[in-house]
Wavefront OBJ file of the C-alpha trace (Angstrom):
o trace
v 116.713 94.093 92.085
v 116.239 97.243 93.462
v 113.339 98.130 95.653
v 112.198 101.930 94.948
v 109.230 101.994 97.590
v 107.353 99.566 99.925
v 103.445 100.883 101.102
v 101.007 99.257 103.228
v 97.494 99.242 101.551
v 94.640 99.630 104.216
v 91.119 98.107 103.028
v 88.872 100.775 103.505
v 85.509 102.039 102.582
v 86.201 105.799 104.367
v 88.032 107.211 101.825
v 87.628 110.866 103.407
v 88.138 110.407 106.547
v 92.213 108.594 106.125
v 93.019 111.071 103.652
v 91.909 113.412 107.168
v 93.821 110.972 109.487
v 97.027 110.246 107.531
v 97.230 114.307 106.385
v 97.115 114.975 110.570
v 100.671 113.033 110.038
v 101.740 115.123 106.776
v 100.139 113.048 103.981
v 99.251 114.207 101.214
v 97.019 112.841 98.127
v 99.257 112.120 95.043
v 96.345 109.316 93.314
v 93.055 108.728 93.297
v 90.983 105.945 90.835
v 88.138 105.899 92.832
v 89.061 102.608 94.711
v 92.548 103.447 95.257
v 93.905 106.635 96.867
v 97.296 107.183 97.570
v 98.548 109.297 100.004
v 102.969 110.440 100.043
v 105.037 111.906 102.450
v 105.781 115.717 100.685
v 108.861 115.743 102.409
v 109.755 112.477 101.115
v 107.703 111.134 98.398
v 108.705 107.226 99.174
v 107.012 107.368 101.902
v 103.439 106.235 101.299
v 100.354 104.613 102.295
v 97.213 103.559 100.248
v 93.831 102.987 100.756
v 92.136 100.877 99.147
v 88.358 99.600 99.110
v 89.246 96.736 96.719
v 91.451 95.460 94.639
v 88.958 96.119 90.889
v 91.283 94.600 88.674
v 92.434 91.604 91.088
v 90.857 88.505 92.630
v 92.191 89.965 95.902
v 93.439 93.483 97.876
v 97.056 93.257 98.782
v 98.223 93.643 102.431
v 101.676 96.048 100.740
v 102.809 97.232 97.526
v 106.758 96.880 96.628
v 107.826 98.726 93.492
v 110.804 97.318 91.953
v 112.957 98.561 89.226
v 112.427 94.813 86.942
v 109.274 93.079 87.888
v 109.790 90.711 85.159
v 112.844 89.734 86.561
v 111.350 89.885 90.583
v 108.220 87.519 88.920
v 110.525 85.061 87.533
v 112.635 85.112 90.633
v 108.986 84.036 92.767
v 107.938 81.554 90.181
v 111.245 79.590 89.717
v 111.129 79.979 93.801
v 107.638 77.904 94.042
v 105.947 80.962 95.566
v 102.172 81.231 95.626
v 101.106 83.742 92.809
v 97.996 84.783 93.478
v 97.327 87.215 90.223
v 99.627 87.106 87.143
v 102.125 89.377 85.576
v 100.158 91.785 83.674
v 100.357 95.696 82.330
v 97.260 97.529 84.146
v 95.801 100.843 82.272
v 97.116 103.109 84.484
v 100.466 102.480 83.634
v 101.535 99.926 85.883
v 103.168 96.092 85.710
v 102.326 94.139 88.826
v 101.726 90.477 90.011
v 100.840 89.152 93.377
v 102.707 86.907 95.497
v 101.925 85.385 98.559
v 104.359 85.853 101.710
v 104.904 82.674 103.975
v 102.616 84.571 106.360
v 99.485 84.311 103.883
v 100.039 87.865 103.276
v 99.523 89.493 99.874
v 102.066 91.529 98.336
v 101.308 93.485 94.760
v 104.548 93.242 93.226
v 104.943 96.251 90.628
v 107.004 98.284 88.208
v 105.799 101.852 86.650
v 105.784 101.672 82.270
v 107.223 104.263 80.600
v 104.316 107.127 80.760
v 102.824 105.749 83.831
v 101.306 107.490 86.807
v 102.151 106.451 90.079
v 99.824 103.807 91.738
l 1 2 3 4 5 6 7 8 9 10 11 12 13 14 15 16 17 18 19 20 21 22 23 24 25 26 27 28 29 30 31 32 33 34 35 36 37 38 39 40 41 42 43 44 45 46 47 48 49 50 51 52 53 54 55 56 57 58 59 60 61 62 63 64 65 66 67 68 69 70 71 72 73 74 75 76 77 78 79 80 81 82 83 84 85 86 87 88 89 90 91 92 93 94 95 96 97 98 99 100 101 102 103 104 105 106 107 108 109 110 111 112 113 114 115 116 117 118 119 120 121
C-alpha cells in the first residue's frame, strides 16, 4: 500500500476566515464543493488542509483523510482486522472512492483513492 497524502479535516462554518488564515501560511484553495474546501501548498501540493461544514454524503464528519493507492485493499485489510467501519466503501460523485474507519482513539479517518478522471478532494 502507498500513502499519497494525509490531511487534517477541520470542521468549521467559517470558510472565508479559514481561507484567509491559511492563506497567510501559504495555502491556496484547490477545491471547493461548498461544504468542503481543500487548501494546499503551491510548492508542496500534498501538504493540505480541508475545511468542512459537515460531510454531505456520510453520517459523520471525519477528523482526517488518508489518500491511498488502493482503497479497496485497505478496506479489506481494515474490515478483516475488526476495525469499525463507520461509513461503507462507495464511489462519490466528485471522483473519489472512500470509506470511513474509526481509529483506536475514536477518531474517524476518511480513507480514499481517486477514480480516473476525478478531481482532488
